[in-house]
N, C-alpha and C positions, 0 to 999 in steps of 0.2 A: 517349450520353444526356448531354448536360449540362445539369447544376444551375441553376438563372435562381437566386441567393443575393441579389442586392440587392432585386429586385421585393417577396422575402418578409420584408424586412424594412422593409417600409418603415412598416406597424403599428408594429415595433419605437422607432421614429422617433417616430410619434405618440406612443406611453406617455412616452416620456422628456420629452418637452414636455410632457406632462400634471404626470406629476410636478415638473418644473420648476417650474412655474406654481401647482401646488399647496403650494409649501414656498418661493416666491420670495423670504422672508425670510431663510434663510440664506444665500443668493444676493449677496442685496444686502451680508450681513454681509461679504463678501467684496471690499464693492466699498469699504465705510467701512474695513476693514486697508490698505484699497491707496494712502484719500486718508493715513495716517497709516502710510507705508511705511517712514517711518527709524526709527519705531519697533519696527518689526518685525522678526526674529531670524529666521536661517536656523541651526533645528536640526540639527545629523546626527553622527550615529549609526550603529556599524556594528563588522565585522570584516575584516580579509584574511589569509587563509593560503594560503602556497606550499608545496608537498609534490614528494618527487621519489622516488620506487621503484628500488629496485635487486636485483639477482636473481645470481646465480653458481650453477651447477653442477656436479659431478664425476659420470664414470662414467652419463652421460644426457646425452638431449638435453634443451636448452633446453628450457622450458614457459612461458617469457616475456619479451618485451623484455630485457637487460641494467636499463636505464636507462626511468625514465619519469613524467611528469610531468603532476602538477595544478596547476590554480587556484581558490580560489574568494573571491568576493566576497560579502559581505552590509553595505547599507546599507540606514539609515532617513531619510526626509528628511522632515522638518514644516516645512511656512511657508505662513502666513496659512491655520494652523488643518488644514492638508491633511496626510495623512500619507503617506506614499509610501515603503514597504519593496523593495527594489530587490537582486535575488540573479542571482548570476554563477558558473557553474563550467563548467570547461574541460580536459581531456585530449587531449594528443597520441597519432596511432593507434597502436597495439600492430600494426606493418606486416605482423610475423612468421607471427602467430594467425589473421591475418583480424578484430582485435578493432578495431570505425573509433573513430574519433575522438569527441568529443563537447564538444556546447557547449551548454549551459542558460541562457539570460538572463532575466527579471523583474521583472515592476514592479506593484504593486499600490497606487495610488497611493487615499488613504482622506480624504474630508470627509462627517462627522456622517452623510447614510441615504444614500452616493452612495458606490459603490465601482468602481473599474476596475480591468482585470487584462490586460496588455499582456506578450506574450512567449509563455515557459514557464512554464503554469500548470493549476490545480485547479478544475472547480467542479463542483456533486451536484449535481442538477436530480431524478431519481429513479431509485428501483431498476430500473424497467422500460424508462427512457431514457438518459438518459447520467448515471452514477456507476463509479466508479476509474478513469476513463482521465485522463491529463495531453494538454496540446494545446497547440499553438504559433498563437498568434496574441492574440484579444482579444476582451475580457469585460466587461458591465457590471451593477452590480446596481445595485437603487434600491430603498428602503424607507423612503419617504415615508410616515408616519401607517402606516394596516395595508394600504397596499396594498404590494406586492411585483413587481419586476418585475428578468428573468434575461435576459442574452443571450450568446452566443458565436458566434465564425467562427473556424473554424482549422484546424491539421494535427494528426488524430489520429492517425497512423500515416505514418512517411517510408518511404520506397521501400526495401527491404532484396533486394538481388538474390539469386541462390541462389550459393551460396559452397562447394561439397565439400570445399576446403579449408582451411574455418574452423574453428579448432580447437572452437567450443563449439556446432557445427551449426547456427547462423540460422538459424531459418525462413524463407523466401524473402514477401516481402508487398509490397504496392501500395502505393503513394502515396495513402492516406486521407483527404479532405476532411470536414469537417462544422461544421454549426451546431444550435442551439438557441434556444428562446427560452420563456420558463417566465411568466405573467399570475397573479396571488394577489393574497387580499384577507381578513387577519384581523383580527376584530372582534366582540364579543360572543358568545364562545365561540364562533364559527364562523369555518371555514377553510375556501376552495374554492382551487383552483392549477389553471391547463388548461397545457399543455407540449405541445411540437411540435419532435423532432429530427429531424434527416438526418445520412446520412453517404454517400460515395459516392465509391468504387473509381477509380483513372483505370488505366486498361487501357494505357498506352504509358507507363507509369512505370520498368516494368523489362522486361526478357523471359520468355519462356512459361517456367514452372519446369522443370526435365524432373524430376525425383525427385517433388517433392509436387505434391499435385495443388488448387492452389490458382487462385481464379479471384477477379476482381474484382468487387465485391458492390457493391448498391447500396440504400439502407434509409430510412425513413420509419417514424417513430412519434408517436403523439398520446394522451396522459395527460390525463384528467381527474380529480382526489380535491379530496375532501372531510371535513372532520373536525368534529363538532359536540358539547360540552362541557354537560353539566346539570347544573350545581350544583357543578363541578371532582371532583364523584363518578365519574359515567357517560360515558364518550365512546365515541361512535360514528364509526367514520374506515371508506372504502372509497377504493380506487382503479381506475379503469377502465382501460387501455389499447390500443392498438390497432395493431399491426403490419405493415407491406406490406415485402417484401424480393424484390430478383430476386438470385440467387446469380450470376448472370454479366451484367454488364451488356453484354455482347458481341450476346447475344442478341438475335432477329426482337422486332418488338413487338408484343404479344396485344393483340385488338380486344373478349376476351369478356370481360375484368372492367371494371364501368363501375362508377358509381353512386359516390355518397361515402364508402361502406363500405370499398372497392376503390381509391379516386383518393386517397381522406386530404383532401377539397378542392380535388382538382388538384391538388397537390402532389408525387404518386407515377404515374409509367408503368410500366405494368406490362407485362414481356414473357414469352416461355413459359416462364420459370425462376421466375416468379413464385411467392412463396406468402405468404399469409395468418394473420394468427392474432392471438388476446385475451389479454390476461390480466386477471387481477379479483383482486383482496385488499380483503378487510375483515372489520373487526373489531368487538368489542365490550369495552370495557372495566369494572373497576369498581372504584376506587382509595379504600379503606377506611384507616384509622388505622392498623391493623398491618400488610395484606396487599393484593396489591394481584393481581385476575385476569381471566385477557384470554380470548376465542374468539377463533380465527380461522377464516376460511375462506380458500383462494387457491387458484386454476386457472390454467394456462400451457395454452395452445393447443399445440397436435403444431408448429403451423407459425409459432406469435410467434417471432422471431428482434431484438433489437436489436446493434447494432456500436458501440453504446454502454455494454458492461459488458463483461467480463473473461469471463464464462460462469457461466450457471445452467441448470440442468436442466428441460425442455419434457413436452410430453405427461402431467403428472400433477395429481391436485386432493389438496390438504392438508385435512384436517378435525384442527384443536389449540386445546390449553386448555394456559393457562401460569396458572402460580401464583409468585407472590414474598412473602415474610414474612422475619420477625427475631424470635425465640424467646429463653429462656432470658436476658433482659435483656439483648439485642442480642447476645447469645455467639455464637448459630448464627444465620448467613444463607445459606438456600434459597430457591433458583429453579430452578425445575421447568418443561417444557416436554414438554408428549406428547401422539399423536394418531393418525391413521389419514393412509397415503399408498398412494395408489393411481395408479399408472404404466402407459403404453401403453393410455392411456387411450382413444384414435382411431387407434391402430393394429390396423388389421382380422390385420395378418399375425402379431399376437405377441398372447397372452393377457394379461389385465390383471393385474397382481401387488396383492396387497393386504398390506403388511407396516405393522406398529406402529412410528413411528419415535417419540425422545424425547430429550430430553438433559436433564440437572441438574446445577446446582453448586453446594456446598454449604463453608461456610466455617465452621468452628469455633475458637473462641479461649476453653478456659477458663481460661484467668489469664495475666498477660500478658506469662508467659515461655515459654509452649507454647501452639502454635496450629496448626490444620490445616487443609486444602482440597483438593477432590477436583473434577472434573468428572468427565463423560460424557455422547459423544452421535452417533446414529448417523444421523444427518441430512444430506443432499449438501452440502458445500459444494466450492466450484472455488476454490482456491488453490494456487502457487509451490511446489516442495521442492525442496529442493537433494539430487540423486546424488552423496555424496560416494565415489568409488571406494576412497580411502585417506585413511586422517585426517591424511596428511601433508599431501593435492593442497591445494592454495587456490586453483588453477583448477576451480570446482566447474562441475560441468551443471545447468543450470535447466529445469526442464519444470514443465509446467500438467498438473494435479492435480486430480481429484476424491475430498477425502473422503470416505468412507465412513462411516466409524468413529474416533474420536478419544476416549482416555481420561487421563487423569492426579491422582495424588494428589501431597503434597506436609506434610512434617511439620515444622516447624522451634522447637528448645528453646535458649531463652538461660538463661546460667549468667553469675553473678559479674558485674552489671549495674552496681555503680558502682565497680568497677576491676578491669584488667584483662578486661574481661569478653569472655566466650566463647558460641560458640554453634557446637548439632550440629541439622544438616541432613539431609534427605534426600529424593528427588524422582523419580517413577517416569511414564514417558510412552509413551506408543503412539499411531500412526495407522497406520490401513488406508487406501491409496488406488488408482484407480485412474488408468490417463493416459490426456489430454486428446487430440489431436490432429487438426486440421481441425473444431474444433467437434464431435467424437463422440468418445466415451466408450470408449474400448479396452478390451475386459472381461477379455482375457488381459495385460492390462501391470500385476502387479497387484504393489503395493509393499508393504511389510509393517515397519514400524520400531520400534522398541522402546528404548526407555534408563532406565537408572536410574546415580543416580545419590546417594553418600554426602559429606557435605562437616564436615569441622569446622576452624573456625577460630577465632582469638583475639587480641585487640589486647591489646597489653604498649605502656603507657599512660609510665612512665615512661623506655623505651627512643626513645620514636616507632615504635612497626613494629608493624604487622600479619603473622602468618603463618596456614595454611591446608593442610591435606591435605584430597584427595578423592580417592574410587574414579569410576570409571564405567562402566560397561557396558553397549554398544548391540549389537545386531544387526538387522541390514537383510535384507532376505532381496526382491532386483530382479529379477525378469525371473527370477525361477526357481534364482535366485542368491544362496547366505544367505550372508552373513558375520558373523562376531563379533569384535567390539572389546573388549578390556580395557584402561584405561587409568590407573591409579593417576597423581597428580599433586600436586606441594609448593607450594608461590608462598611468598613471603618480599616483604614490601614496609616500605621505611626511606625516611625524608625525613632529612637534613639543612640547614643552615644556616638554622632554625628556619624551613621548611616549604619553603624555595628553589628543593631541589631535591629530587624527588621518583625512586623508583627501584622497581619491580616487577621480579624474577625468579622466573621460571616455571621449573619440569622436568616433562615428562610423558612416560612409559614406555608406547609402544601395542604390544600383542602382538594382531596380524591373525591369524584362520582364514579361511580362505576355505574354500568346501565342497567346491570342485573340487583341494585339498588343498594350495593354494599356504599358507605360513606364514611371516609377517613381522613381526620386531622393530626398530619406531622410537622413535627418541628426538627428545625433540626439545624445544630449550635455547634459551628467548627471556628479551629483555631490555624493558623499556619504562624511559624516563628521560626528564624533563621539566622542565629551569630555566626560572624566572620569572629572565631578562635584563635586564629593566628592566619598568617600569613597562608595564600592558598587555601587554607583549612577552612572549613564550612560543618557547621552541625544544625540541622531540618527537624525541628519537630511539626507534625500534623495529625491534630486530632478532631474527632467527629462524634458528637451526640444527636444522638435518632429517637423521639418519643411520638412515637402510636399510638392516639386513640379510635378503634373502630366504635360508630355508632352505627351500623348497619346492622349488628347481629350474625352477620352470615362472615365464612372465613377466618382468618385470622384473627383474635384479638387483640385487646392493647398489648405491647412490650414494649421493651426499650433496650438500645444498643448502643454500646462504644469501639468505635475505632481510631484506628490510623496508624502511624509508624516514625518510626528514629529514624536519619539518617544521618550520615558520615559523608564528607567527601573531600578527598584531598584532590588537587593540582599542580604541575610539577613542567617544570622546562629545563633543560641542564645537558652540556657540552661536554665530553670525556676524553678527558686523552687531546692532542694533537696543539699545534700550534694557535692554533684561537682560542682554546678552551684556556691555554697558558695563557696570554696575553689576557684574556679578561679579568683571570687570577689574580695576574700582576696587577692590570687596574684598581682590583677590590682593597 
């Protein structure tokens, strides 16, 4: 099933022409500037950085290439009132461990109410359509007056063939192309937006995966949202989205699905794997002088699916109330949200579950020297988690997870703010999550992380130096294997030659105990040094040495590693030509 892109963008072209005609005087100003082009200057600013990573090991197989380089370029061009930020990132391939080379390039020129996106960019449309996904292609944002027009087209996911030899076990993926358009209006306390989003995988982009059950999919989502404000105190908002999803585009077409609700204005062709669903989110807010209260209802059908979002749960209903306020002369800030969650609403094979969901954030500052903060949430949120096998391992495994519970608490106390100021702080964090694989939550793959940090730091003003001592305890339980890590750390930072040469030395000792009986002692020494070698030019060196001793007699034996990088960066800002540049040159 091939997506017909260009006919669907005809409406976008019409909207763009309307927008241009509405504010033609802005375009005319460009023509006026062109007549006086000799007086116009080209503003050029940005920075360039080049970095080379190096690595060496002893008594262990190398875990990365010995040398790998990266380049980053950021430029901002300004001409005739048009701002055009440009970015480029490139890295050579890591051939030894199957990590691909990459290049990200993009530019987003802006002129008054018009903004374009070209290259590797990111645009947000809505939670149920396109959100949080980068793309490689083109986009446009127009905001003339109270009108809003958005459009994008590009590659959402690049083809990833299955590579069983890759160290990070990168999951295979088909090349995914997508487009989205938004048309909206805001004025008189009323907002309305209509969105269409489409994405489709190319079944010819990779060979059939061997171990992973990945199929090429296609998806169309339409969304209508509105918001009305009454006296800036009462706000009523709602969004209704409809999704049509083929889990395998190679399946035969089906004639049983018809009507606007299933074809989504003729854009979707259902096959035998098609499923449909709705998502509704509505809320009522009251904004008083000292507090904000909101009532919210959200329902996501079991069949709802969007390829424009990372992941979120379906087949659920939320009834929630949220309150935020400030008390004790703004020393105490409270933000809380809670309510009822119903899951498996449309699943006839499982009973409907009801549970209380809630989150709370507290921040209390009784004085300028002392402050506390805490948070708790048992809302399900999708996130990416690093699963470190060892605190000395710098090639981490990343996996998509659903956070089911998270909590944190922090306290900080400042001493001697006028001379040699110091501070004592404590942080505790807890996360409970389940792995997500092939858009399914794996309940048996539970991961629990707990972390405690105690830090004392002091600034020695006369010596132009800072030092700190910290203790870190980490407990991780992943796939039934528990690991406890105790890590005392000492850090010293010192500057020389009027802050032209800055250095930070850190020493960490890690005592790692694995439930299986393996115990490791890891010493990590690191140095970060930076020189301001000339105006707007910096040279930085970062180097770490790791020595691990394994006393459990299992797994990896004793080994040592050294890794680091050298980075050169240059920043600049100048104007070329024009009367402004000439006047600056004359002053100099």
